Biotite code that builds the C-alpha atoms (Angstrom):
import biotite.structure as struc

atoms = struc.array([
    struc.Atom([243.710, 182.002, -7.023], chain_id="A", res_id=1, res_name="MET", atom_name="CA", element="C"),
    struc.Atom([242.914, 184.793, -4.620], chain_id="A", res_id=2, res_name="LEU", atom_name="CA", element="C"),
    struc.Atom([246.338, 185.941, -3.541], chain_id="A", res_id=3, res_name="MET", atom_name="CA", element="C"),
    struc.Atom([246.627, 189.702, -3.649], chain_id="A", res_id=4, res_name="ASP", atom_name="CA", element="C"),
    struc.Atom([245.501, 192.018, -0.907], chain_id="A", res_id=5, res_name="ALA", atom_name="CA", element="C"),
    struc.Atom([243.154, 193.716, -0.767], chain_id="A", res_id=6, res_name="PRO", atom_name="CA", element="C"),
    struc.Atom([240.761, 191.073, -2.065], chain_id="A", res_id=7, res_name="SER", atom_name="CA", element="C"),
    struc.Atom([237.503, 189.687, -0.726], chain_id="A", res_id=8, res_name="ALA", atom_name="CA", element="C"),
    struc.Atom([234.597, 187.499, -1.793], chain_id="A", res_id=9, res_name="ILE", atom_name="CA", element="C"),
    struc.Atom([231.514, 188.983, -0.178], chain_id="A", res_id=10, res_name="ALA", atom_name="CA", element="C"),
    struc.Atom([227.728, 189.268, -0.337], chain_id="A", res_id=11, res_name="VAL", atom_name="CA", element="C"),
    struc.Atom([226.990, 186.371, -2.695], chain_id="A", res_id=12, res_name="ASN", atom_name="CA", element="C"),
    struc.Atom([224.116, 183.865, -2.764], chain_id="A", res_id=13, res_name="HIS", atom_name="CA", element="C"),
    struc.Atom([223.873, 180.332, -4.196], chain_id="A", res_id=14, res_name="ALA", atom_name="CA", element="C"),
    struc.Atom([220.764, 178.147, -4.163], chain_id="A", res_id=15, res_name="ASP", atom_name="CA", element="C"),
    struc.Atom([222.979, 175.052, -3.952], chain_id="A", res_id=16, res_name="ALA", atom_name="CA", element="C"),
    struc.Atom([226.669, 174.833, -2.940], chain_id="A", res_id=17, res_name="GLU", atom_name="CA", element="C"),
    struc.Atom([229.239, 177.531, -2.383], chain_id="A", res_id=18, res_name="GLY", atom_name="CA", element="C"),
    struc.Atom([227.864, 180.971, -1.667], chain_id="A", res_id=19, res_name="GLY", atom_name="CA", element="C"),
    struc.Atom([231.329, 182.483, -1.965], chain_id="A", res_id=20, res_name="GLY", atom_name="CA", element="C"),
    struc.Atom([233.302, 179.789, -3.783], chain_id="A", res_id=21, res_name="LEU", atom_name="CA", element="C"),
    struc.Atom([232.642, 176.280, -5.104], chain_id="A", res_id=22, res_name="GLN", atom_name="CA", element="C"),
    struc.Atom([235.611, 173.962, -5.682], chain_id="A", res_id=23, res_name="VAL", atom_name="CA", element="C"),
    struc.Atom([234.965, 170.663, -7.514], chain_id="A", res_id=24, res_name="SER", atom_name="CA", element="C"),
    struc.Atom([237.321, 169.326, -8.840], chain_id="A", res_id=25, res_name="PRO", atom_name="CA", element="C"),
    struc.Atom([239.945, 172.035, -8.787], chain_id="A", res_id=26, res_name="ALA", atom_name="CA", element="C"),
    struc.Atom([242.671, 173.602, -6.726], chain_id="A", res_id=27, res_name="LYS", atom_name="CA", element="C"),
    struc.Atom([242.165, 176.939, -4.977], chain_id="A", res_id=28, res_name="ALA", atom_name="CA", element="C"),
    struc.Atom([244.957, 178.978, -3.385], chain_id="A", res_id=29, res_name="ASP", atom_name="CA", element="C"),
    struc.Atom([243.593, 181.701, -1.130], chain_id="A", res_id=30, res_name="ILE", atom_name="CA", element="C"),
    struc.Atom([246.296, 183.932, 0.296], chain_id="A", res_id=31, res_name="GLY", atom_name="CA", element="C"),
    struc.Atom([244.632, 187.195, 1.213], chain_id="A", res_id=32, res_name="THR", atom_name="CA", element="C"),
    struc.Atom([243.642, 188.796, 4.490], chain_id="A", res_id=33, res_name="SER", atom_name="CA", element="C"),
    struc.Atom([240.648, 190.436, 2.855], chain_id="A", res_id=34, res_name="GLY", atom_name="CA", element="C"),
    struc.Atom([239.966, 194.143, 2.793], chain_id="A", res_id=35, res_name="LEU", atom_name="CA", element="C"),
    struc.Atom([240.920, 196.384, 5.691], chain_id="A", res_id=36, res_name="SER", atom_name="CA", element="C"),
    struc.Atom([237.284, 196.387, 6.856], chain_id="A", res_id=37, res_name="PHE", atom_name="CA", element="C"),
    struc.Atom([236.175, 192.962, 5.615], chain_id="A", res_id=38, res_name="SER", atom_name="CA", element="C"),
    struc.Atom([237.371, 189.342, 5.915], chain_id="A", res_id=39, res_name="PRO", atom_name="CA", element="C"),
    struc.Atom([238.393, 187.352, 2.833], chain_id="A", res_id=40, res_name="ALA", atom_name="CA", element="C"),
    struc.Atom([234.940, 185.654, 2.868], chain_id="A", res_id=41, res_name="PHE", atom_name="CA", element="C"),
    struc.Atom([232.015, 187.572, 4.359], chain_id="A", res_id=42, res_name="ALA", atom_name="CA", element="C"),
    struc.Atom([228.224, 187.625, 4.156], chain_id="A", res_id=43, res_name="LEU", atom_name="CA", element="C"),
    struc.Atom([227.943, 184.810, 1.605], chain_id="A", res_id=44, res_name="ASN", atom_name="CA", element="C"),
    struc.Atom([225.060, 182.329, 1.793], chain_id="A", res_id=45, res_name="GLU", atom_name="CA", element="C"),
    struc.Atom([224.184, 178.962, 0.285], chain_id="A", res_id=46, res_name="ALA", atom_name="CA", element="C"),
    struc.Atom([222.403, 175.697, 1.018], chain_id="A", res_id=47, res_name="THR", atom_name="CA", element="C"),
    struc.Atom([225.789, 174.036, 1.710], chain_id="A", res_id=48, res_name="ASN", atom_name="CA", element="C"),
    struc.Atom([229.081, 175.860, 2.253], chain_id="A", res_id=49, res_name="GLY", atom_name="CA", element="C"),
    struc.Atom([228.105, 179.450, 2.893], chain_id="A", res_id=50, res_name="GLY", atom_name="CA", element="C"),
    struc.Atom([231.694, 180.640, 2.399], chain_id="A", res_id=51, res_name="ALA", atom_name="CA", element="C"),
    struc.Atom([233.281, 177.726, 0.494], chain_id="A", res_id=52, res_name="ILE", atom_name="CA", element="C"),
    struc.Atom([231.873, 174.421, -0.764], chain_id="A", res_id=53, res_name="ALA", atom_name="CA", element="C"),
    struc.Atom([234.522, 171.802, -1.497], chain_id="A", res_id=54, res_name="ILE", atom_name="CA", element="C"),
    struc.Atom([233.445, 168.407, -2.730], chain_id="A", res_id=55, res_name="TYR", atom_name="CA", element="C"),
    struc.Atom([234.622, 165.427, -4.714], chain_id="A", res_id=56, res_name="TYR", atom_name="CA", element="C"),
    struc.Atom([232.593, 163.236, -7.038], chain_id="A", res_id=57, res_name="ASN", atom_name="CA", element="C"),
    struc.Atom([235.038, 161.674, -9.504], chain_id="A", res_id=58, res_name="THR", atom_name="CA", element="C"),
    struc.Atom([238.405, 162.495, -11.033], chain_id="A", res_id=59, res_name="GLY", atom_name="CA", element="C"),
    struc.Atom([240.998, 164.644, -9.332], chain_id="A", res_id=60, res_name="GLU", atom_name="CA", element="C"),
    struc.Atom([240.320, 165.498, -5.691], chain_id="A", res_id=61, res_name="ARG", atom_name="CA", element="C"),
    struc.Atom([239.841, 169.190, -4.939], chain_id="A", res_id=62, res_name="PRO", atom_name="CA", element="C"),
    struc.Atom([242.419, 171.019, -2.832], chain_id="A", res_id=63, res_name="LEU", atom_name="CA", element="C"),
    struc.Atom([241.922, 174.339, -1.057], chain_id="A", res_id=64, res_name="VAL", atom_name="CA", element="C"),
    struc.Atom([244.849, 176.101, 0.575], chain_id="A", res_id=65, res_name="ARG", atom_name="CA", element="C"),
    struc.Atom([244.210, 179.049, 2.904], chain_id="A", res_id=66, res_name="LEU", atom_name="CA", element="C"),
    struc.Atom([247.213, 181.096, 3.932], chain_id="A", res_id=67, res_name="TYR", atom_name="CA", element="C"),
    struc.Atom([248.226, 184.645, 4.710], chain_id="A", res_id=68, res_name="THR", atom_name="CA", element="C"),
    struc.Atom([251.103, 186.743, 3.471], chain_id="A", res_id=69, res_name="LYS", atom_name="CA", element="C"),
    struc.Atom([251.022, 188.757, 6.707], chain_id="A", res_id=70, res_name="ASP", atom_name="CA", element="C"),
    struc.Atom([250.969, 186.755, 9.979], chain_id="A", res_id=71, res_name="PRO", atom_name="CA", element="C"),
    struc.Atom([249.345, 189.725, 11.739], chain_id="A", res_id=72, res_name="LEU", atom_name="CA", element="C"),
    struc.Atom([246.381, 189.532, 9.334], chain_id="A", res_id=73, res_name="LYS", atom_name="CA", element="C"),
    struc.Atom([245.116, 185.933, 9.013], chain_id="A", res_id=74, res_name="PRO", atom_name="CA", element="C"),
    struc.Atom([242.633, 184.725, 6.390], chain_id="A", res_id=75, res_name="VAL", atom_name="CA", element="C"),
    struc.Atom([239.207, 185.274, 7.936], chain_id="A", res_id=76, res_name="ARG", atom_name="CA", element="C"),
    struc.Atom([235.754, 183.871, 7.225], chain_id="A", res_id=77, res_name="LEU", atom_name="CA", element="C"),
    struc.Atom([232.965, 185.789, 8.917], chain_id="A", res_id=78, res_name="GLN", atom_name="CA", element="C"),
    struc.Atom([229.156, 185.920, 8.882], chain_id="A", res_id=79, res_name="SER", atom_name="CA", element="C"),
    struc.Atom([228.689, 183.349, 6.122], chain_id="A", res_id=80, res_name="ASN", atom_name="CA", element="C"),
    struc.Atom([225.472, 181.313, 6.408], chain_id="A", res_id=81, res_name="THR", atom_name="CA", element="C"),
    struc.Atom([224.104, 178.049, 5.073], chain_id="A", res_id=82, res_name="GLN", atom_name="CA", element="C"),
    struc.Atom([220.796, 176.238, 5.357], chain_id="A", res_id=83, res_name="ALA", atom_name="CA", element="C"),
    struc.Atom([222.271, 172.821, 6.229], chain_id="A", res_id=84, res_name="THR", atom_name="CA", element="C"),
    struc.Atom([225.290, 171.857, 8.312], chain_id="A", res_id=85, res_name="TRP", atom_name="CA", element="C"),
    struc.Atom([224.829, 175.228, 9.993], chain_id="A", res_id=86, res_name="ALA", atom_name="CA", element="C"),
    struc.Atom([227.775, 174.845, 12.369], chain_id="A", res_id=87, res_name="ALA", atom_name="CA", element="C"),
    struc.Atom([230.337, 175.334, 9.596], chain_id="A", res_id=88, res_name="VAL", atom_name="CA", element="C"),
    struc.Atom([230.729, 177.831, 6.791], chain_id="A", res_id=89, res_name="SER", atom_name="CA", element="C"),
    struc.Atom([232.939, 175.452, 4.800], chain_id="A", res_id=90, res_name="ILE", atom_name="CA", element="C"),
    struc.Atom([231.394, 172.220, 3.518], chain_id="A", res_id=91, res_name="SER", atom_name="CA", element="C"),
    struc.Atom([233.916, 169.469, 2.804], chain_id="A", res_id=92, res_name="ILE", atom_name="CA", element="C"),
    struc.Atom([233.166, 166.158, 1.094], chain_id="A", res_id=93, res_name="TRP", atom_name="CA", element="C"),
    struc.Atom([235.983, 163.661, 0.340], chain_id="A", res_id=94, res_name="LYS", atom_name="CA", element="C"),
    struc.Atom([238.641, 166.308, -0.170], chain_id="A", res_id=95, res_name="THR", atom_name="CA", element="C"),
    struc.Atom([241.501, 168.208, 1.492], chain_id="A", res_id=96, res_name="THR", atom_name="CA", element="C"),
    struc.Atom([241.715, 171.655, 3.007], chain_id="A", res_id=97, res_name="ILE", atom_name="CA", element="C"),
    struc.Atom([244.897, 173.104, 4.438], chain_id="A", res_id=98, res_name="CYS", atom_name="CA", element="C"),
    struc.Atom([245.182, 176.330, 6.441], chain_id="A", res_id=99, res_name="ALA", atom_name="CA", element="C"),
    struc.Atom([248.615, 177.688, 7.350], chain_id="A", res_id=100, res_name="MET", atom_name="CA", element="C"),
    struc.Atom([250.295, 180.789, 8.717], chain_id="A", res_id=101, res_name="ALA", atom_name="CA", element="C"),
    struc.Atom([253.425, 182.442, 7.376], chain_id="A", res_id=102, res_name="ALA", atom_name="CA", element="C"),
])
C-alpha cells in the first residue's frame, strides 16, 4: 500500500519487470499524489513495465488500484521508461487495473 502523501517511487531500475513496482500475484492500493515536485511514479526503468509491471501466472490474479485522496492532485506516472512495449509505462498481463478519482 502506498496511501499517504507525500510518497513517491522514483529513480529505480530493474533488469526484468517493474522498475518502480512489480505486482504478481498480489494486491496494490496506490492512493498518493506523489511529492509536491514529483509524481507518484517517476524516472523508473525496466525491460517491461517501467513504472509498474502487473502480471498473472497462476493462483490469485493481481489487482492494482490507483486513486487519489485529493481530486485536484491525481495519481501521476511520468518519465518512466521500458525497453519493450515502449508506448506504455504499465505492463499488464492477464490481470486488472482500476484507476479512479475521489
